[in-house]
KEMI-469324 format. One record per residue (C-alpha): residue in one letter; residue number from 1; y, x, z. Coordinates in steps of 0.05 Angstrom, whole numbers. Example, Ala and Ser with C-alpha at 12.3 -4.5 7.8 and 13.67 -1.06 7.14 Angstrom:
<sites>
+-----+-----+--------+--------+--------+
! res !   n !  north !   east !     up !
+-----+-----+--------+--------+--------+
!   a !   1 !    -90 !    246 !    156 !
!   s !   2 !    -21 !    273 !    143 !
+-----+-----+--------+--------+--------+
</sites>
This chain:
<sites>
+-----+-----+--------+--------+--------+
! res !   n !  north !   east !     up !
+-----+-----+--------+--------+--------+
!   m !   1 !      3 !     -2 !     -3 !
!   s !   2 !     70 !     27 !    -20 !
!   v !   3 !    141 !      9 !      8 !
!   a !   4 !    150 !    -20 !    -67 !
!   s !   5 !     86 !    -72 !    -49 !
!   v !   6 !    125 !    -92 !     14 !
!   i !   7 !    195 !   -100 !    -21 !
!   v !   8 !    183 !   -128 !    -88 !
!   p !   9 !    147 !   -191 !    -66 !
!   i !  10 !    205 !   -209 !    -19 !
!   f !  11 !    258 !   -202 !    -72 !
!   g !  12 !    212 !   -238 !   -122 !
!   l !  13 !    213 !   -298 !    -73 !
!   i !  14 !    289 !   -298 !    -58 !
!   l !  15 !    301 !   -288 !   -133 !
!   l !  16 !    256 !   -349 !   -150 !
!   g !  17 !    296 !   -389 !    -96 !
!   w !  18 !    361 !   -367 !   -125 !
!   t !  19 !    340 !   -383 !   -196 !
!   l !  20 !    311 !   -454 !   -178 !
!   k !  21 !    379 !   -470 !   -141 !
!   r !  22 !    418 !   -443 !   -206 !
!   l !  23 !    368 !   -491 !   -252 !
!   r !  24 !    387 !   -551 !   -207 !
!   l !  25 !    308 !   -556 !   -188 !
!   l !  26 !    324 !   -545 !   -115 !
!   n !  27 !    384 !   -584 !    -91 !
!   d !  28 !    424 !   -576 !    -18 !
!   w !  29 !    380 !   -637 !      8 !
!   l !  30 !    317 !   -599 !     -6 !
!   v !  31 !    344 !   -529 !     21 !
!   g !  32 !    362 !   -566 !     82 !
!   a !  33 !    289 !   -600 !     85 !
!   i !  34 !    260 !   -534 !     78 !
!   n !  35 !    300 !   -501 !    126 !
!   g !  36 !    286 !   -559 !    176 !
!   y !  37 !    209 !   -544 !    160 !
!   v !  38 !    213 !   -467 !    179 !
!   y !  39 !    256 !   -475 !    236 !
!   y !  40 !    220 !   -537 !    271 !
!   v !  41 !    145 !   -534 !    243 !
!   g !  42 !    129 !   -467 !    211 !
!   i !  43 !    164 !   -418 !    266 !
!   t !  44 !    138 !   -458 !    322 !
!   v !  45 !     65 !   -460 !    297 !
!   i !  46 !     66 !   -381 !    287 !
!   t !  47 !     89 !   -369 !    356 !
!   f !  48 !     39 !   -418 !    385 !
!   i !  49 !    -15 !   -379 !    347 !
!   s !  50 !      9 !   -309 !    364 !
!   l !  51 !     20 !   -323 !    435 !
!   h !  52 !    -54 !   -362 !    439 !
!   d !  53 !    -87 !   -301 !    407 !
!   t !  54 !    -54 !   -246 !    451 !
!   g !  55 !    -99 !   -211 !    503 !
!   t !  56 !    -82 !   -211 !    570 !
!   s !  57 !    -75 !   -131 !    569 !
!   l !  58 !    -23 !   -134 !    518 !
!   l !  59 !     13 !   -197 !    549 !
!   l !  60 !     19 !   -162 !    612 !
!   n !  61 !     43 !    -94 !    589 !
!   p !  62 !    111 !    -80 !    613 !
!   r !  63 !    117 !    -26 !    565 !
!   i !  64 !    122 !    -72 !    505 !
!   y !  65 !    177 !   -114 !    539 !
!   i !  66 !    217 !    -46 !    554 !
!   l !  67 !    214 !    -18 !    483 !
!   n !  68 !    236 !    -86 !    452 !
!   l !  69 !    282 !   -130 !    496 !
!   a !  70 !    322 !    -66 !    521 !
!   p !  71 !    345 !    -44 !    456 !
!   m !  72 !    352 !   -118 !    432 !
!   l !  73 !    397 !   -137 !    484 !
!   a !  74 !    433 !    -64 !    475 !
!   i !  75 !    448 !    -80 !    402 !
!   a !  76 !    468 !   -147 !    418 !
!   g !  77 !    521 !   -120 !    460 !
!   v !  78 !    544 !    -63 !    413 !
!   a !  79 !    546 !   -118 !    355 !
!   y !  80 !    590 !   -161 !    398 !
!   i !  81 !    643 !    -97 !    402 !
!   v !  82 !    637 !    -82 !    331 !
!   a !  83 !    650 !   -160 !    312 !
!   r !  84 !    711 !   -156 !    362 !
!   l !  85 !    736 !    -92 !    325 !
!   l !  86 !    730 !   -128 !    255 !
!   r !  87 !    764 !   -184 !    284 !
!   l !  88 !    713 !   -235 !    265 !
!   e !  89 !    721 !   -308 !    281 !
!   q !  90 !    677 !   -336 !    331 !
!   g !  91 !    626 !   -367 !    284 !
!   m !  92 !    620 !   -311 !    242 !
!   a !  93 !    614 !   -261 !    304 !
!   a !  94 !    559 !   -302 !    330 !
!   v !  95 !    517 !   -298 !    263 !
!   f !  96 !    536 !   -217 !    258 !
!   i !  97 !    503 !   -216 !    334 !
!   v !  98 !    445 !   -252 !    314 !
!   c !  99 !    430 !   -218 !    247 !
!   a ! 100 !    442 !   -149 !    287 !
!   f ! 101 !    389 !   -159 !    339 !
!   y ! 102 !    336 !   -200 !    300 !
!   g ! 103 !    294 !   -162 !    244 !
!   n ! 104 !    249 !   -191 !    194 !
!   t ! 105 !    186 !   -167 !    242 !
!   g ! 106 !    137 !   -213 !    204 !
!   y ! 107 !    145 !   -217 !    127 !
!   i ! 108 !    162 !   -141 !    130 !
!   g ! 109 !    141 !   -117 !    195 !
!   f ! 110 !     64 !   -140 !    187 !
!   p ! 111 !     51 !   -106 !    121 !
!   l ! 112 !     94 !    -45 !    142 !
!   n ! 113 !     52 !    -36 !    202 !
!   v ! 114 !    -12 !    -44 !    170 !
!   y ! 115 !     11 !     12 !    118 !
!   v ! 116 !     34 !     61 !    172 !
!   q ! 117 !    -20 !     50 !    227 !
!   g ! 118 !    -74 !      3 !    199 !
!   k ! 119 !    -98 !    -67 !    215 !
!   e ! 120 !   -110 !    -53 !    287 !
!   s ! 121 !    -35 !    -58 !    297 !
!   l ! 122 !    -29 !   -126 !    271 !
!   s ! 123 !    -37 !   -157 !    338 !
!   v ! 124 !     14 !   -120 !    371 !
!   a ! 125 !     61 !   -130 !    317 !
!   a ! 126 !     47 !   -204 !    319 !
!   f ! 127 !     64 !   -207 !    390 !
!   i ! 128 !    126 !   -162 !    384 !
!   s ! 129 !    146 !   -209 !    328 !
!   t ! 130 !    140 !   -269 !    373 !
!   v ! 131 !    180 !   -237 !    429 !
!   y ! 132 !    240 !   -225 !    375 !
!   t ! 133 !    230 !   -299 !    355 !
!   i ! 134 !    234 !   -324 !    427 !
!   v ! 135 !    299 !   -283 !    438 !
!   a ! 136 !    331 !   -308 !    373 !
!   f ! 137 !    314 !   -380 !    390 !
!   t ! 138 !    341 !   -373 !    452 !
!   l ! 139 !    405 !   -327 !    461 !
!   g ! 140 !    410 !   -331 !    385 !
!   v ! 141 !    414 !   -407 !    386 !
!   y ! 142 !    462 !   -408 !    445 !
!   l ! 143 !    511 !   -366 !    407 !
!   l ! 144 !    503 !   -410 !    344 !
!   r ! 145 !    512 !   -470 !    381 !
!   r ! 146 !    572 !   -449 !    412 !
!   s ! 147 !    603 !   -445 !    346 !
!   s ! 148 !    577 !   -503 !    318 !
!   d ! 149 !    600 !   -574 !    303 !
!   e ! 150 !    524 !   -601 !    306 !
!   p ! 151 !    511 !   -639 !    370 !
!   a ! 152 !    508 !   -604 !    437 !
!   e ! 153 !    438 !   -634 !    452 !
!   a ! 154 !    415 !   -595 !    387 !
!   g ! 155 !    405 !   -529 !    411 !
!   k ! 156 !    389 !   -542 !    487 !
!   l ! 157 !    328 !   -500 !    510 !
!   h ! 158 !    278 !   -565 !    527 !
!   r ! 159 !    294 !   -588 !    453 !
!   l ! 160 !    268 !   -528 !    419 !
!   p ! 161 !    201 !   -536 !    401 !
!   i ! 162 !    186 !   -456 !    401 !
!   i ! 163 !    193 !   -455 !    475 !
!   w ! 164 !    139 !   -512 !    484 !
!   a ! 165 !     95 !   -478 !    435 !
!   a ! 166 !    102 !   -409 !    470 !
!   l ! 167 !     90 !   -440 !    539 !
!   l ! 168 !     30 !   -479 !    507 !
!   g ! 169 !      1 !   -415 !    467 !
!   i ! 170 !     -4 !   -377 !    537 !
!   l ! 171 !    -30 !   -437 !    578 !
!   l ! 172 !    -87 !   -456 !    529 !
!   s ! 173 !   -102 !   -377 !    508 !
!   w ! 174 !   -170 !   -386 !    549 !
!   l ! 175 !   -194 !   -437 !    505 !
!   a ! 176 !   -220 !   -426 !    436 !
!   l ! 177 !   -185 !   -468 !    378 !
!   p ! 178 !   -237 !   -512 !    340 !
!   d ! 179 !   -240 !   -499 !    261 !
!   i ! 180 !   -208 !   -570 !    246 !
!   v ! 181 !   -148 !   -549 !    288 !
!   r ! 182 !   -139 !   -475 !    271 !
!   l ! 183 !   -151 !   -481 !    197 !
!   p ! 184 !    -87 !   -525 !    186 !
!   l ! 185 !    -41 !   -489 !    237 !
!   g ! 186 !    -62 !   -424 !    192 !
!   l ! 187 !    -43 !   -459 !    128 !
!   i ! 188 !     26 !   -477 !    162 !
!   s ! 189 !     38 !   -409 !    187 !
!   d ! 190 !     21 !   -374 !    118 !
!   s ! 191 !     69 !   -426 !     87 !
!   t ! 192 !    127 !   -407 !    132 !
!   p ! 193 !    152 !   -338 !    105 !
!   p ! 194 !    155 !   -358 !     33 !
!   l ! 195 !    192 !   -418 !     44 !
!   a ! 196 !    238 !   -380 !     83 !
!   l ! 197 !    253 !   -331 !     35 !
!   l ! 198 !    259 !   -387 !    -25 !
!   a ! 199 !    314 !   -417 !     23 !
!   t ! 200 !    351 !   -354 !     27 !
!   g ! 201 !    352 !   -345 !    -43 !
!   a ! 202 !    379 !   -418 !    -58 !
!   m ! 203 !    430 !   -406 !      0 !
!   a ! 204 !    458 !   -346 !    -32 !
!   e ! 205 !    462 !   -379 !   -104 !
!   g ! 206 !    536 !   -393 !   -117 !
!   t ! 207 !    561 !   -342 !    -68 !
!   v ! 208 !    589 !   -271 !    -89 !
!   l ! 209 !    538 !   -215 !    -59 !
!   k ! 210 !    598 !   -162 !    -53 !
!   a ! 211 !    634 !   -211 !     -6 !
!   d ! 212 !    645 !   -183 !     65 !
!   l ! 213 !    615 !   -118 !     43 !
!   k ! 214 !    652 !    -79 !    105 !
!   s ! 215 !    622 !   -132 !    154 !
!   i ! 216 !    551 !   -130 !    128 !
!   g ! 217 !    557 !    -54 !    118 !
!   a ! 218 !    569 !    -47 !    191 !
!   l ! 219 !    517 !    -99 !    208 !
!   s ! 220 !    462 !    -60 !    161 !
!   a ! 221 !    480 !      3 !    202 !
!   l ! 222 !    468 !    -26 !    269 !
!   k ! 223 !    402 !    -62 !    242 !
!   l ! 224 !    372 !     -5 !    206 !
!   a ! 225 !    399 !     55 !    238 !
!   l ! 226 !    419 !     45 !    310 !
!   a ! 227 !    364 !    -10 !    327 !
!   p ! 228 !    309 !     36 !    315 !
!   a ! 229 !    345 !     97 !    343 !
!   l ! 230 !    347 !     60 !    412 !
!   v ! 231 !    275 !     44 !    410 !
!   a ! 232 !    255 !    122 !    392 !
!   l ! 233 !    310 !    133 !    458 !
!   t ! 234 !    275 !     80 !    504 !
!   g ! 235 !    205 !    107 !    485 !
!   l ! 236 !    231 !    183 !    505 !
!   l ! 237 !    259 !    154 !    568 !
!   i ! 238 !    194 !    123 !    587 !
!   g ! 239 !    148 !    172 !    566 !
!   s ! 240 !    113 !    119 !    509 !
!   s ! 241 !     85 !    149 !    449 !
!   g ! 242 !     29 !    108 !    431 !
!   m ! 243 !     11 !     48 !    384 !
!   v ! 244 !     57 !      0 !    421 !
!   y ! 245 !    113 !     52 !    415 !
!   k ! 246 !    102 !     63 !    340 !
!   t ! 247 !     94 !    -14 !    328 !
!   s ! 248 !    159 !    -26 !    367 !
!   l ! 249 !    197 !     26 !    326 !
!   l ! 250 !    177 !      0 !    260 !
!   e ! 251 !    192 !    -68 !    280 !
!   a ! 252 !    259 !    -51 !    301 !
!   a ! 253 !    277 !    -13 !    235 !
!   t ! 254 !    261 !    -78 !    190 !
!   p ! 255 !    318 !   -105 !    155 !
!   i ! 256 !    355 !   -170 !    180 !
!   a ! 257 !    308 !   -232 !    188 !
!   v ! 258 !    302 !   -280 !    133 !
!   t ! 259 !    303 !   -337 !    196 !
!   s ! 260 !    372 !   -312 !    212 !
!   s ! 261 !    400 !   -349 !    150 !
!   v ! 262 !    356 !   -410 !    166 !
!   l ! 263 !    384 !   -409 !    237 !
!   a ! 264 !    457 !   -404 !    210 !
!   a ! 265 !    442 !   -464 !    161 !
!   q ! 266 !    408 !   -506 !    217 !
!   f ! 267 !    475 !   -500 !    254 !
!   k ! 268 !    519 !   -494 !    197 !
!   v ! 269 !    555 !   -431 !    216 !
!   h ! 270 !    565 !   -384 !    155 !
!   p ! 271 !    495 !   -390 !    124 !
!   d ! 272 !    523 !   -354 !     61 !
!   f ! 273 !    546 !   -294 !     97 !
!   a ! 274 !    473 !   -289 !    134 !
!   s ! 275 !    442 !   -296 !     66 !
!   r ! 276 !    481 !   -243 !     40 !
!   a ! 277 !    468 !   -200 !     98 !
!   v ! 278 !    389 !   -214 !     88 !
!   i ! 279 !    390 !   -194 !     16 !
!   l ! 280 !    436 !   -132 !     22 !
!   s ! 281 !    400 !   -104 !     90 !
!   t ! 282 !    331 !   -109 !     53 !
!   m ! 283 !    360 !    -70 !     -4 !
!   l ! 284 !    387 !    -16 !     38 !
!   f ! 285 !    319 !    -17 !     77 !
!   t ! 286 !    287 !     17 !     19 !
!   i ! 287 !    326 !     81 !     40 !
!   t ! 288 !    325 !     78 !    110 !
!   l ! 289 !    251 !     66 !    115 !
!   t ! 290 !    232 !    123 !     67 !
!   a ! 291 !    276 !    168 !    115 !
!   m ! 292 !    240 !    146 !    173 !
!   l ! 293 !    169 !    151 !    152 !
!   a ! 294 !    187 !    226 !    134 !
!   f ! 295 !    193 !    236 !    211 !
!   m ! 296 !    135 !    199 !    233 !
+-----+-----+--------+--------+--------+
</sites>
């Protein structure tokens, strides 16, 4: 597996979404419906399956939380400062912060870890991806809801299905899921990343990619350079060097999550900016990844 084999399918689906919207085969209602499916159903199912299948030893490993949560929160803090320096208005600043700490840990992170470490790293990558998602759907949703005109109830924790999915996944982890349940859940899980990419491409249609280049450039530097550097520093401080560390480093190095644009669209807070940031950071990722792999 090469870097190109990870990146090309992603851009292919983004381009397909852009083309379908340009040809009016996807309209705004359909794009909204896809976003709703990804937000309420797809991510919820992925979270449930990931936590249900996570072993107790990994779930109770403190290093996995230190290596991922500490850098994420640090990046969010730095992003807040950078957003202030760039004089971004509240809504744009909220999207900026969410994009800065939320990477494409699933659709890019999974094949990337298999490419670098082998299939045995997938369970660790899946759990780390779930940690990122839960933070994005709590802290990220809180930030976006503050800047949104959507009803206040929409982003409250008890109304977020991902929270209930996480709890159920842990509580039912001792119970083997029958095939009649796991099969449809697996199909929903598999459908989510490509639909999110289609929606991202559709939302980018009609926008100018070169807009907000200063902000997106700063954002990409935070996500692609500072985030993995902070994980490396954290690993050095706590003396971590095994699979959990390497997987955390690779997940932190991924470009801005496609789901960031889905979240921005869900709360109607600058989804066009989020879509451009996803596309441009993924382009830059081919450069930063090549550099990082040279040192691993």
